C-alpha positions in Angstrom: 0.1 -0.2 -0.2 1.4 3.3 -1.0 0.5 6.7 0.6 -0.2 9.5 -1.9 1.0 12.9 -0.9 -1.4 15.4 0.3 -2.6 17.7 -2.6 -0.7 20.7 -2.9 -3.9 23.1 -3.0 -5.2 22.0 0.6 -8.3 20.6 1.5 -11.4 22.8 0.7 -13.7 20.9 3.3 -13.4 23.6 5.5 -14.7 26.1 3.1 -17.7 24.0 2.1 -18.6 23.6 5.9 -18.4 27.6 6.2 -20.5 28.0 2.9 -23.3 25.9 4.4 -23.1 27.9 7.9 -23.6 31.0 5.6 -26.5 29.9 3.9 -28.3 28.1 7.0 -29.6 31.3 8.5 -31.1 32.3 5.0 -33.4 29.2 5.3 -33.7 28.6 9.3 -34.5 32.2 10.4 -37.6 32.9 8.2 -38.7 29.3 9.4 -39.0 30.8 13.2 -42.1 33.0 12.6 -42.6 33.0 16.6 -39.1 34.8 16.9 -40.4 38.1 15.0 -44.5 37.8 15.0 -44.8 41.0 16.8 -45.5 44.7 15.9 -42.9 46.4 18.4 -40.5 48.1 17.6 -41.8 50.0 14.7 -39.3 51.4 12.0 -40.7 54.2 9.8 -43.8 53.0 11.0 -43.9 49.6 9.5 -44.2 46.9 12.4 -41.1 44.6 13.4 -42.9 42.0 11.3 -42.7 43.6 8.1 -39.1 45.2 8.6 -37.5 42.1 9.8 -38.6 40.2 6.9 -36.7 43.2 4.6 -33.9 42.8 6.2 -34.0 39.0 5.9 -33.9 39.7 2.4 -31.0 42.0 2.4 -29.2 39.7 5.0 -29.8 36.5 2.7 -28.6 38.4 -0.2 -25.2 39.5 1.5 -24.8 35.9 2.8 -25.4 34.1 -0.4 -23.0 36.5 -2.2 -20.3 35.8 0.2 -20.9 32.1 -0.1 -20.9 32.4 -3.8 -17.3 33.9 -3.7 -16.0 31.6 -1.1 -17.3 28.8 -3.4 -15.2 30.1 -6.0 -12.0 29.7 -4.0 -13.1 26.2 -3.1 -13.7 25.0 -6.5 -10.4 26.2 -7.7 -8.8 24.4 -4.6 -10.5 21.0 -5.5 -10.0 21.7 -9.3 -5.9 22.0 -8.3 -5.9 19.2 -5.7 -7.5 16.9 -8.6 -4.7 18.2 -11.2 -2.0 17.7 -8.9 -3.5 13.6 -7.9 -3.8 12.8 -11.8 -0.4 13.8 -12.6 
């Protein structure tokens, strides 16, 4: 049994776990309706229920763009690691 040297690009497993952690709040927080099912505090006349959902949209967009950027780095690492093993 011969051992192969570790890929030079490094493992991207940690990055993929980070991506999952970044995307999870976008799914889990909107499902926790009792957390934000209230009228106070109001913001510019909007009850908490409405403006919090708008804030969730913005938060989800920022987290998704961040996850996209990290996924590109992880994909590049995976590709370079595969090329290193194939050679």
